[in-house]
KEDOVO-919034 format. One record per residue (C-alpha): residue number from 1; x, y, z. Coordinates in steps of 0.5 Angstrom, whole numbers. Last residue first. Layout:
<nodes>
seq;X;Y;Z
NUM;X;Y;Z
...
</nodes>
This chain:
<nodes>
seq;X;Y;Z
385;5;9;-55
384;-1;7;-59
383;-1;0;-57
382;2;1;-49
381;-4;2;-45
380;-8;-4;-50
379;-2;-9;-49
378;-1;-7;-41
377;-9;-9;-40
376;-13;-3;-38
375;-19;-6;-33
374;-15;-2;-27
373;-16;5;-30
372;-23;4;-31
371;-24;1;-24
370;-20;7;-21
369;-25;12;-26
368;-31;9;-23
367;-28;9;-15
366;-26;16;-15
365;-33;19;-14
364;-34;14;-8
363;-28;16;-5
362;-29;23;-5
361;-36;22;-2
360;-33;18;3
359;-28;23;5
358;-34;28;6
357;-39;24;9
356;-33;22;14
355;-32;29;16
354;-39;31;17
353;-40;25;22
352;-34;28;26
351;-36;35;26
350;-43;32;28
349;-39;29;33
348;-36;35;35
347;-42;39;37
346;-40;46;37
345;-46;50;39
344;-47;57;36
343;-52;62;38
342;-53;69;33
341;-55;75;38
340;-61;77;41
339;-65;71;42
338;-73;70;40
337;-72;69;33
336;-77;72;31
335;-79;78;35
334;-72;78;38
333;-70;81;31
332;-61;78;30
331;-55;80;31
330;-49;78;29
329;-43;81;33
328;-43;74;38
327;-35;75;39
326;-33;69;42
325;-38;64;40
324;-38;67;33
323;-30;67;33
322;-30;60;35
321;-35;58;30
320;-30;61;24
319;-24;57;27
318;-28;50;26
317;-31;52;19
316;-24;54;17
315;-21;47;20
314;-26;43;18
313;-26;46;11
312;-19;45;10
311;-20;38;13
310;-25;36;8
309;-21;39;3
308;-14;35;4
307;-19;28;6
306;-22;29;-1
305;-16;30;-5
304;-13;24;-2
303;-19;20;-2
302;-19;21;-9
301;-12;20;-11
300;-13;14;-7
299;-18;11;-12
298;-13;12;-17
297;-7;8;-14
296;-11;3;-11
295;-15;1;-17
294;-8;0;-20
293;-6;-5;-15
292;-12;-9;-15
291;-11;-9;-22
290;-4;-13;-21
289;3;-9;-22
288;8;-14;-25
287;12;-9;-29
286;8;-10;-35
285;2;-7;-31
284;6;-2;-28
283;8;0;-36
282;1;0;-38
281;-1;4;-33
280;4;9;-34
279;2;10;-41
278;-5;11;-39
277;-3;16;-35
276;-7;22;-39
275;-13;18;-40
274;-14;16;-32
273;-12;23;-30
272;-17;26;-34
271;-23;21;-31
270;-19;22;-24
269;-20;30;-24
268;-28;29;-28
267;-29;24;-21
266;-26;30;-16
265;-30;34;-19
264;-36;30;-18
263;-34;30;-11
262;-35;38;-11
261;-43;36;-13
260;-43;31;-7
259;-40;36;-3
258;-45;42;-4
257;-50;36;-4
256;-49;36;3
255;-51;42;4
254;-59;40;3
253;-58;34;6
252;-56;38;13
251;-61;43;12
250;-66;38;11
249;-63;35;18
248;-63;41;22
247;-69;43;20
246;-73;37;22
245;-69;37;28
244;-73;44;29
243;-79;43;27
242;-79;37;32
241;-77;41;37
240;-83;46;37
239;-88;41;36
238;-86;37;42
237;-85;43;46
236;-91;42;51
235;-90;34;51
234;-82;35;52
233;-84;40;58
232;-88;34;61
231;-95;34;62
230;-100;31;68
229;-107;30;69
228;-110;27;75
227;-117;25;75
226;-116;19;79
225;-110;15;78
224;-106;19;84
223;-100;14;85
222;-99;11;77
221;-100;18;75
220;-95;21;79
219;-90;16;78
218;-91;16;70
217;-90;23;71
216;-83;22;74
215;-81;17;69
214;-83;22;63
213;-79;28;67
212;-73;24;66
211;-70;28;61
210;-70;34;66
209;-65;32;71
208;-66;35;77
207;-73;35;76
206;-78;42;77
205;-85;41;79
204;-91;45;77
203;-98;45;80
202;-104;48;76
201;-109;53;78
200;-113;55;73
199;-117;63;74
198;-124;66;73
197;-125;70;80
196;-121;75;78
195;-115;80;80
194;-116;77;88
193;-113;70;85
192;-108;74;82
191;-106;78;89
190;-105;71;93
189;-101;68;88
188;-96;74;87
187;-95;77;81
186;-92;76;74
185;-95;79;67
184;-93;76;61
183;-94;78;53
182;-87;82;51
181;-82;78;55
180;-85;71;56
179;-87;71;47
178;-79;74;47
177;-76;69;51
176;-70;72;54
175;-73;72;61
174;-73;79;63
173;-76;82;69
172;-80;89;71
171;-83;92;77
170;-88;93;82
169;-93;96;77
168;-99;98;80
167;-107;96;78
166;-112;100;75
165;-119;98;73
164;-123;98;67
163;-129;93;68
162;-131;87;65
161;-138;84;66
160;-137;77;65
159;-130;77;68
158;-123;76;65
157;-120;83;69
156;-120;89;64
155;-113;93;65
154;-110;99;66
153;-103;99;68
152;-99;103;74
151;-92;105;75
150;-88;106;69
149;-90;102;62
148;-87;106;56
147;-91;101;51
146;-86;98;48
145;-81;99;53
144;-85;96;58
143;-88;90;54
142;-80;88;52
141;-78;87;59
140;-84;83;62
139;-88;86;67
138;-87;85;75
137;-95;86;77
136;-97;89;83
135;-95;89;91
134;-89;89;95
133;-85;94;92
132;-80;97;88
131;-77;91;84
130;-73;92;78
129;-69;87;73
128;-72;81;76
127;-69;74;72
126;-66;71;77
125;-71;73;82
124;-76;68;79
123;-71;62;82
122;-71;66;88
121;-78;67;89
120;-79;59;87
119;-74;56;92
118;-77;61;97
117;-84;59;96
116;-88;65;100
115;-88;68;93
114;-92;63;91
113;-93;65;83
112;-99;68;79
111;-98;68;72
110;-102;72;68
109;-102;72;61
108;-104;78;56
107;-109;81;51
106;-108;88;48
105;-113;93;48
104;-110;99;44
103;-113;107;44
102;-109;109;50
101;-105;102;52
100;-111;98;55
99;-109;91;58
98;-114;85;57
97;-113;80;63
96;-111;73;61
95;-111;68;67
94;-106;62;70
93;-104;60;77
92;-98;57;81
91;-97;51;86
90;-90;50;87
89;-86;43;87
88;-78;42;88
87;-72;38;86
86;-75;32;84
85;-70;26;83
84;-73;22;88
83;-80;23;90
82;-81;27;97
81;-83;33;94
80;-89;29;90
79;-93;28;96
78;-93;34;99
77;-95;38;92
76;-101;32;92
75;-103;35;98
74;-103;42;96
73;-105;41;89
72;-112;37;92
71;-115;44;94
70;-115;45;86
69;-121;40;85
68;-121;39;78
67;-113;37;78
66;-107;39;74
65;-100;38;74
64;-94;40;70
63;-88;38;69
62;-81;41;67
61;-84;48;69
60;-81;53;65
59;-76;59;67
58;-70;55;67
57;-72;49;62
56;-75;54;57
55;-68;58;57
54;-64;52;57
53;-68;48;51
52;-68;55;47
51;-61;56;48
50;-59;49;46
49;-63;48;40
48;-61;55;37
47;-54;53;38
46;-55;47;35
45;-58;50;28
44;-52;55;29
43;-47;49;30
42;-50;45;24
41;-50;52;19
40;-42;53;21
39;-40;45;20
38;-44;44;13
37;-41;51;10
36;-34;49;12
35;-36;42;9
34;-38;44;3
33;-33;50;2
32;-28;45;3
31;-30;40;-2
30;-31;45;-7
29;-24;48;-6
28;-20;41;-6
27;-24;39;-13
26;-21;46;-15
25;-15;46;-13
24;-14;38;-16
23;-17;42;-22
22;-11;47;-22
21;-6;42;-22
20;-2;42;-16
19;6;43;-16
18;10;39;-15
17;16;43;-17
16;19;36;-21
15;13;35;-24
14;6;34;-22
13;3;33;-15
12;-4;29;-15
11;0;24;-20
10;6;23;-15
9;2;23;-9
8;-2;17;-12
7;4;14;-14
6;7;14;-7
5;0;11;-4
4;0;5;-8
3;8;4;-7
2;6;5;1
1;0;0;0
</nodes>
């Protein structure tokens, strides 16, 4: 195999000056560009997945339990908190109000959290930007900036006969999720109950390992079989994560076509090489080279070109990803992408897969010309020389 690799290298690096032919350069650059694009785009998709999941898991509950009888939730909470793997459990409510901003009426979600629960309060205060009192709403930072909110908020509570009333604004918060920062009001659970009689009460559960939420859910349903309904964060966001996964796979397939097209250059390069080196093939066959060795010489040329292109593309892709990760200068519209800057998450398993796909495509594209070269006989190759 050392002889075959030596000859493959000699055919790629032409002449005594060992310069690379133009068509070989084009082949390498095509593969390099495809691999570079794949690594950057897949890293961006991984960044979106990671950031979205982290933000959802930090603010939202991993498991939500519902019961037709709200009074049962406190006793259920006491039992669930003793489960292995459960970090905390807290009762919360949700309702809706219609806020009045000049001539606009905007529907907003109200979430009431139990601020007597130290764990729940500590978690929420990670996102609090301002707190100027003990009563009233915490408004989302985006909502506050959009409507220039200061001390009070005019709203219609969710009632049969809605009447405009004014509530205090206690402070503001910012989670980093557009929908929450622009559409949510958060207040103390007891205050939220006084706001309107029309609300829903839930039990929110946080798990040490969010991916074990399904196991906790099964245990809850087994322990409380009557009228209890539980929903995990995976089920709640199933459509969103499925869409992101499908988008990632689609982008991988589409951008792999760039590498596939580049591999056609390798096919063309080796086809030309086969014709160009017909005399050499004849001499090698006359010297005792077998068809398998000739096949190895020409297929190795494709593999070498592929490896060079793949590693150039991988290097450039990693450098760009690391720069974007350290200096996130590309800004995104929050109302569309929920985050401010382009996220990057380097997954080395994905990069390894991209490298292997690139090399595999280069090898496959080299097989046909290599097989053609290996089938030449010494007599046929030297006939016109």
